[in-house]
N, C-alpha and C positions, 0 to 999 in steps of 0.2 A: 632224639627222634623217636625212641621208644617210648619215653615218657609222653611226648605229644601224641602219638598214636594211641596209647593207653586212654590218655585223657579224652580223645575223640571218641573212643569206643564206649567210655562211661556215659558221656553226653548222649550218645546214639540210643544206648541201653535205657537211660532215665527217660528219653523221649518216647520211645517205644513203649515203655511201661506206662506212661502218663497216658498216651493216646489209647492204649488198651483199656486203661481204667475209666476214661472219658466215654469211650463207646459202650462199655458195659453199663455205666450209670445211665447214659441216653436210652439204652434199650429198656432198662428198668423202668424209666419214667414213661416210656411209650406204653409198656405193658401194662403197669399199674393204672394208667389213665383209662384203659379199656377193661380192667378186670372188675370194677364196680364193687358189688357187695361181697367179692371174695377177698377184698383188702389187698394190701400190699405185699409183694413178694420179694424177697432178697436173693437174688441169683448167685449162688456160689461158684466162683470162677474154678474151683477145684472139683466141683460136682457135674461131670458130665454124663447126661443121661443119653445112653446109646440108642441108635434106632433099633438095633437088634432087640433091646430090652423092650421096646415099645411093640415091638412085632410079636415077641414072645407073650406079652400080656394079652395082645389082640387074639392070640390062638387059645389062651387060657379062658377068655370070655366065651369060647364056645361051650365050655363046661359050666354050666351055672353053679354047681356045688363047689368049684374051685375059686370063684371069685371073692376077691377080699377088699375091704374098703382101702387098703393101702395101695392096691392096684389102681384105683381111680386117682388117689392123690400123686401117685407116681406119675400117671398120664398127664395130670393137671399141670405138673412141673415141667414135664418133658415138653408139652406143647407151647410152653413159653419160653423154653430155652432155645428151641431151634425149629424153624418151620418145616425143615425135614422129617421132623417127628409127626407133625401133623399130617403132611403128606403119606409118610410110611403107614400111619394108622388107617387114614381114609382109604388107601389102596389095599389094604389087607383084606383078603377075601372073607366077607360077612361081618368084618369088625363093626361097622355101624350099625348093622341090624341087631347084633350082640348088645351094642351099648343102649340101643332103643328097647331091647328087651328088659334090661334093667331099669330103663327110664319110665317104662309102662307097667312095670312089675307091681308086686303087692308089698315089697320091702321098703317101706318109707325112707328109711336112711340111704339105701342104694339108689332109690330116685332122686334124693337131693344130691348125692355126690356125682351121680351120672349126669345131672342137669349142670352141676358146677363145671364138670368135665366139659360139657358143651359150650360153655362160656368161652373157655380157652381154646378149644376145637375150632371156634368160629373166628379165630384170629388168623387162619391161614389165608391162602391166595383166593382168588375169584373162583377158580375151578373147584378147589375144594369146597368152598363155602356153599356154592350151588349144589354140590353133592350132598352135603349136610342138609341143606334146606329141603331138597327133595325126599330125603330120608326121615328127618326129624321134626321138619317144619310144622305140620299139622299137629303133632303131639305137644310141642312147646307151645302153640298158640292156645290149645285146650288148657294146659296148666294156667294160663294167664287168670282164669276165673276160677281156678281152683280154691280148695279150702286151706291149703298150706300156704301161708304168707313167704316163707323162705324159698319155696319151690316156684312160686310165682315171680318171686324177684330174680332168682337165678335163671328162669326162662325168659324173663323180660331182657335182661342183659345179653343173653345168647342171641336173641332174636334181633337186638339193636346192633351188634357186632355183625351179624349175618347181613343185615340190612344194609349196613354201611359199606359192605365189601365190594358190591357190584350192582349195575342196572337189572342185570337179568335175574339175579338173586331176590333183589327187591320187588321185582314184578311177579316172581313166583309167589313170595311170601303175601303180597297184596291180593293175589288171586285166592290165597288161601284163608283171606279174612284177617290178616294182621292188623290194618289200619283201623277198621271198626271195634276190634277187640281191644287194641290200646285205648281208643277214646272212650271205650265202656268203662274202663277201670281207672281213668285219669284222675277221678276225684276221690279214689281211696288213698288216704294219706300214707300208709305204710308203703305203698307202691309208687306214689306219684313221681318222686325224683327219678326212679328207674324207667318209668313210662316216658318221661320227657327226655331221658337219655335216649331212648329207642326211637323216639319220634323225631328227634334232633338228626339221627343218622338217616332215618328214613326220608326226611324232607330233602336233607342235603344231597343225597345221592339221587333222589326222584325228581328234583326241580324241573328238569327237562323233559320228563316223561308223565308226570302225575297231571291228570285233568285239573283244570282250574277249580271246579267244584271240590274236589278233594282236598286242594290247598286251603280253600276257604272253610271246609269243614274243620280242619285242624286248627287254622287261625282263630275260628269262633269259639272253640273249646278251650284254648290255651292263653288268649289275650287278656282274660280276666283272672289268671292264677295270681295269687297275692305273693306267693313264694317265688320271688325274683331271683332264682340262683343263676350261675353262669351258665349252665345249660339251658334254662328257660330262655334266657336273654339270646343265646345263639340259635335256639329254635325260632324264635321271634324274627331275628336277623335274616336266616334262610327264608323265612315266610316273606319278609319285606322285599325280598329279590323278586317276587312276582307282583306285578302291578295289579293284579287282580285281588290282591289282599290289602291294598293300601288303606281304603277307608276302614276296614275291621281293624285294622292296626293302630288308627289314630289314638285310642285310649293309652297306647304304650309312650307316647311322646313325652308327657310330663314326668312319669316314673324315671324315663331315662336321663331326662335333664336333672332330676334330683340326685340320681346315682352318680352322675359325671360331677355334678357341682358340690355335692355334700359329702363325698367320700374322699378323705385324705390318704388313706392307706395305699401302699404301693405293693402288698402281697400279691401272689400269682393270681390267686381268685378275683381280687378286686380289678386287677389289670384286664383279666379276662372279661368281666363285666362291662368295664368301661369301653373296651374295644367293640364288644357287641353294641352297646349303647350307640356309640358314634357312628357306627355302621347303620343301625336301624334309622338313625335321625337322617343320615346322609342319602339314604334310599328314599325316604318318605318326604324329604325336603323339596323335591321336584314335583309333588303331586300337583295336578293342575287345578284342583279346588283351591289351592293357596292357604288351606286351614292349617296345615303343619308349617308352613313358612312363616305364618303369622305368629304362631306360639314361639318359634325360634327367634324371630325379630323381637319379641317381646323381652326374651333373655339375652338379646345380642350383647349388651355391656358385660354381663356376667360371663358368658361363653368366650367372648373376645379376650377378656382379661386372663381368663384360664389359658387360653391360646398363647398369650404372650408369656405368662408363666412358664408353661410347659416347653415353649420354643427356647427360652432363655436357658433353662435348666439342661435341656438336652439329653435327658435320661430316658424319655419314653418317645423317640422319634416316630414310631409307628402309630401313636396316638395322634401326634400333630398332622401326619399325613392324612389320617382319616378325617380329622377336624377340617383341614383345607378342603378335602373332597366334599364335605358338607357345605362350607362356605362357597364352593365352587358351583353346587347345584343350586344354591340360593342366588348367586349372580347370574346365572343362565336359566333362571325360572321362566317358564313358558308365559306367565302373566306379567304384563306390563306394570300394573300397579305394585306387585311384589318386587319387580327388578329396580323400580325407581326407588322404593323404600330401602331396599339393599344398598344399592349404590350410595344413597345418602349417608348410610352408616359406614359404608366402606372407605370413607376419607380417610379414616385413621390409617388404613392399609399403606399408607405412603411410606412408613417405615417397616414394612413388611420384609424387605430384603435383609435389613439388619437383623431382624428376629430370626430369619430362617439360616443365617450363617452356622450357628451351633447346630440346626436340625441337619442341613447338608453334611456337616462334618460328621455327625453321628451315623448317618446312612451310608458312608463311604464303606 
């Protein structure tokens, strides 16, 4: 009995260690996704950065002569490791003001590390993000058009994280001129990917509150971008969720079809691109003009063959669901002429149930 008990304890301990490891890796992935230009960070499970240390550095920031570069690097790591560290810093009397002092000072190195600190500080909860936006928003927006590309990049990512935190924060940043400033610099090659990241969060959070004219402005400036990164495509997808942008986004249809059909790789970046493309096409497919539906019907054989392959493979069930969504919008198209054409092509859907068996199994 003792051996059985010991065996069970060993299993429990191994399972606990595995779960802890998986949680740590998941947090690293989430954090790294929003760190942008700061690169990836490895969270050391043995290095626990205490809230008391964060408060201590916040106090040291009061005295300009005592501030060290290592203080900012410590804060950057601390903000990633625990949200309580972000809250502790934001709630420390005068801490944000002291950080802004360094952000707007004459020491260019301190400016940059302070801006990078803001990137991770902006990963906190909605209340903290609003507080940061009130204190630092206008300064960060000013840096977007500054002479220092690294500083502009850091400011862009910080503003993107802030805009993606909450509607109230987004509305405040918009009132401070964020949208116009981002669109003004979107053609600068060194900043473009970061601007797209910020606009993606801006539109995602602001879909329900942004005026149609603002969404159209963003769509007009981004639809022609030749660099179709995953973030660009997801920005276009969020824009396609507004009917006001349908006609502006028509030029994205053919590039989306090409990405879906011509890309065989299944790495994470490619899957993200394909997911965004399917959803863009699904949103635009129901457009009353029938223009997008006609383009999709011209590629119907290719698209349906791809669906058959993906459904039988069963490795990307969410892509199959998005593709069914697209087909469904075609079947229910408001124009009779489009519906008739779709129904003619849909005759081959007679074996759809067989195709969807592995899909249903994968989604369980």
